C-alpha positions in Angstrom: 0.6 0.0 0.2 2.8 2.2 1.0 3.7 2.3 -3.4 0.1 2.7 -4.3 -0.9 5.6 -2.7 2.0 7.7 -4.0 1.2 6.4 -7.5 -2.3 6.9 -7.9 -1.7 10.9 -6.4 1.2 12.0 -7.1 1.7 11.0 -11.1 -0.5 11.5 -13.8 -0.5 8.3 -16.0 -2.6 7.6 -19.3 -3.5 4.2 -18.5 -2.8 1.8 -21.5 -1.9 -1.8 -21.9 1.6 -1.6 -20.9 0.6 -0.5 -17.2 -2.0 -2.6 -16.6 0.3 -6.0 -18.6 3.3 -4.8 -15.9 1.1 -4.6 -12.9 -0.7 -7.6 -13.0 2.8 -9.9 -14.1 4.8 -8.4 -10.9 1.5 -9.0 -9.1 1.5 -12.5 -10.0 4.9 -12.8 -9.8 5.3 -11.9 -6.2 1.8 -14.4 -5.3 3.4 -17.1 -7.1 6.7 -16.3 -4.7 4.1 -16.0 -1.5 3.0 -19.6 -2.1 6.3 -21.1 -3.4 7.8 -19.7 0.1 4.6 -20.6 2.3 3.1 -23.3 1.1 0.6 -23.8 3.7 -1.2 -20.7 2.4 -2.3 -22.8 -0.8 -5.5 -23.8 0.4 -6.7 -21.2 1.8 -8.6 -19.1 -0.4 -9.6 -16.1 1.4 -6.3 -15.8 2.4 -5.0 -15.9 -1.1 -7.6 -13.4 -2.4 -6.2 -10.9 0.6 -2.9 -11.9 -0.8 -3.2 -11.4 -4.3 -4.9 -8.0 -3.6 -1.6 -6.8 -1.9 0.2 -8.1 -4.8 -1.4 -6.3 -7.3 -1.5 -3.2 -5.6 2.0 -3.4 -4.9 2.8 -4.2 -8.7 0.8 -1.1 -9.6 2.5 1.0 -7.0 6.1 -0.7 -8.5 5.3 -0.4 -12.3 4.3 3.4 -11.8 7.4 4.6 -9.9 9.7 2.8 -12.0 8.3 4.2 -15.1 8.2 7.8 -14.2 11.5 7.6 -12.0 13.2 5.6 -15.2 12.0 7.8 -17.3 14.8 9.3 -19.8 12.3 10.4 -22.6 12.3 14.3 -24.3 8.5 16.2 -22.6 6.2 16.9 -25.5 4.2 19.7 -24.1 0.7 20.0 -25.5 -1.9 23.1 -24.8 -4.9 22.3 -22.9 -8.0 24.2 -21.9 -9.6 24.3 -18.5 -13.6 23.6 -19.2 -14.9 23.4 -15.6 -13.5 23.2 -11.7 -14.7 22.1 -8.8 -13.1 21.1 -5.4 -14.1 17.5 -4.0 -15.0 17.4 -0.2 -14.3 14.4 1.9 -12.3 13.7 4.6 -9.4 15.9 2.8 -10.7 18.8 0.1 -9.3 17.5 -4.3 -8.9 20.6 -6.1 -10.0 18.9 -10.0 -9.5 21.0 -13.0 -12.2 19.7 -16.0 -9.6 19.4 -19.1 -10.5 18.8 -22.8 -8.9 16.4 -24.9 -5.5 16.8 -25.4 -2.5 14.4 -26.8 -3.6 10.7 -26.5 -7.0 11.6 -24.5 -9.7 11.9 -27.2 -12.4 12.6 -24.3 -12.6 15.4 -21.8 -10.6 14.0 -18.6 -9.4 15.1 -15.1 -6.0 16.6 -13.1 -5.9 16.7 -9.6 -4.0 19.5 -8.7 -3.6 21.5 -5.1 -4.4 24.5 -3.7 -2.7 27.0 -4.7 -2.6 26.2 -8.2 -6.1 25.5 -8.7 -7.5 29.2 -7.2 -6.5 31.4 -10.0 -7.1 29.1 -12.8 -10.2 29.1 -14.6 -12.2 28.0 -17.0 -11.4 28.5 -20.5 -7.8 29.5 -19.0 -5.0 27.3 -20.7 -2.6 24.8 -19.1 0.5 23.2 -20.7 0.8 19.7 -19.7 4.2 18.0 -20.2 3.6 14.6 -21.9 6.6 12.2 -21.2 7.1 8.6 -22.7 7.5 6.8 -20.0 10.2 4.2 -18.9 7.8 1.1 -19.4 6.1 3.0 -22.1 3.3 3.9 -20.4 2.6 7.3 -20.9 2.9 10.2 -18.2 2.0 14.0 -17.7 2.4 16.6 -15.6 0.8 20.0 -15.4 3.7 22.9 -16.2 2.4 26.0 -16.7 -0.7 28.0 -16.9 -1.9 30.9 -19.2 -5.1 32.7 -19.0 -7.3 32.2 -21.8 -6.7 33.2 -25.3 
């Protein structure tokens, strides 16, 4: 779970087959290793499911972290229009920008940002997203800058 949380909250990954394949592969290998090391777990379905879920979460977190941290690709910058913005409230407030289609994302999408970034940006403003290839061929992006509507 330690790797899953930052992978989900810190990185904007374009979900593709390579991400899922690597995640399931890592999780599957960890699950297999668990049963090899501790054969007494083989007959316990509930324990196998729980361990499997943790292994998949760990595999996803590891795949995303490795994809971003080992990436040496040059960024491609895209201008993206902010369609709307809103705050989701739960235990903590989450600041979201609704973006128009851009680059590999052909449908409107959402970008989570910090409060300091969220407050000055308005609908119609343009943000600059830097898209990178990813070390495991899973595209990821980061918002680099923004400017008032053109």
